[in-house]
N, C-alpha and C positions, 0 to 999 in steps of 0.2 A: 296810345292812339291806335285805333284799328285802321289798317290800310282800306282804301276804297275797294269795293268789289269789282271784278272785271265785268265789262259790259259788252254787248254786241258791237257797239260803235268803236270801243277800244280794240276789239279783235280786228275789225275791219281796217282801222288805222294801222295796226301792226302789220297786217297782211299787205297793205299798200306799201309799206316800208320794205318788206321782204321782196315784193315784186319789183320795186325800183332797184334794189340791190342786185337781184339776179339778172334783171334786164341789162344793168351796166356791166355785169361780170365781176363786180366788186362786192363781195358779201360783207366786207368790213363796214359798209354803209349801214348795215343793220345791227352793228355791234351794240348800239345804245339800248337795244331792246333787251339785252341779256344781263341777268345778274352776274357779278363777277364769279360766283361759285356755281354757275349753271351745270347741270348734268345733261348730257346729250346722248341719246340712245337711238341707234338706227341699224337695221340689218345691212345697210350699205357698207358699214365699216368692214365687214369681212372681205369685201371685194378689193380692198386697199391694204389689208393686213394690219388694220387698226383694231384696238380693243373695242368690244361692244359698248363699253361705257366710257365716254370722254367727259373729263371734268375740267371746269374752268372756261371762261369766255374766250380767252386767247386760243386755247386748243380746239374748242368747238368751231370757232371761226376758221382756224387753219384747216380743219378737216373739211368743212363744207366748201371752202375755196378749192381744195384739192379735187372734190367731186365734180366741180364745174369747169375745171381747167381745160378739158378736152372738148367742150361743146360750145356752140355759138347760138346766137339769136334766141335767148331763153325767153319764154313767156310763162310767167308764174301766175296762175289764176285761182283765186278763191272760188271754189264751186259751191261749198256749203260750210256753214259753221254754226256752232251752238256754244252757249255758255253752259257749263256742266254744273258748276256751283260758284261761289263767290271768288275762288282762286284757281279755277281751271276752265279750259275751253277745248273744244274739238274743232278741227278744220279738215276739209277734204280739198286737196290741191290737184289741179291739172297742170302738169309741168311739161311744157312742150320745149323742144330744142333741136338744133341741127347737128348732125354728125355726118361729115362728108356731104353727099348729096341727098341725104335722107332726113326727113323731119319726123321725130319720134315723140311719143307722149308717155310719161310715167304718171300714174294715178296713185296718190297715197294719202294717208290720214295722219294727222299730227295731233297729239294731245299735249297741251301746254299746261304746266303748273306754274303759278306765279308767287313771288314773294316780293314784298315792297314795291309792287307794280311792275316788276321786271320778270322776264321768263327765267324761272329757277330750274325747270326741267322741261326738256323737249323730247318727246318720244315719237318716232316715225314708224308707221306700220304699213307694209305692203308685202307682196309675195316676191321675194327676190329671184325666184326661179321662173316666174312668169315672163313671157315675152312682152316687150314694149310694143304699143300700137304705133303703126305708121299713120301719120296724119297728113293732110294737104300742106303744101308749102306755105310759109308765112307770106301774107300779102305785102306788096311794096308799101312804103311809107306814103301817107297822104301829103301832097305838095303843101307847103306852108306850115305844116305841123312840126314842132321841134322833135328832134330825135328822142326816143324813149329815155335814154339815159340822162337827158338834160331837164326832163320834166320835174317840177316841184314835188317834193314828198310831203304828205300830210304830217302834222305834228303828232307825236306819240302822246296819247292821253294817260 
């Protein structure tokens, strides 16, 4: 049986799950998106003394959690996306966060490769030597709207 090809809607759903996990500060909420044997590649690893290639869901989630440990008020926004072929996709992410009294933005590209409908390889691309953009402060929450970390996450297709 051939797995279903990845679709733009599936990528959108996946990125909503990531947005909720980052917003809550708990990346384990996105763990269900990863194949148990996922390979995670990112230039950020060098900043933490980790190997460039991280293998396995638990280690990938551990590393990602480490990278967000010192930041607050994360906004993870899917800026653009494309399905490359039946088992890979591209996304461009706007990643805003607070450090101290500054609001910063990291813009990066992620290429996903899928196996059995799960992320089998995640490759992040950005210039690690470039300066982060400073962005306006995050607006206060709208009265009556639930906090971001309590909003429902869409199902993964």
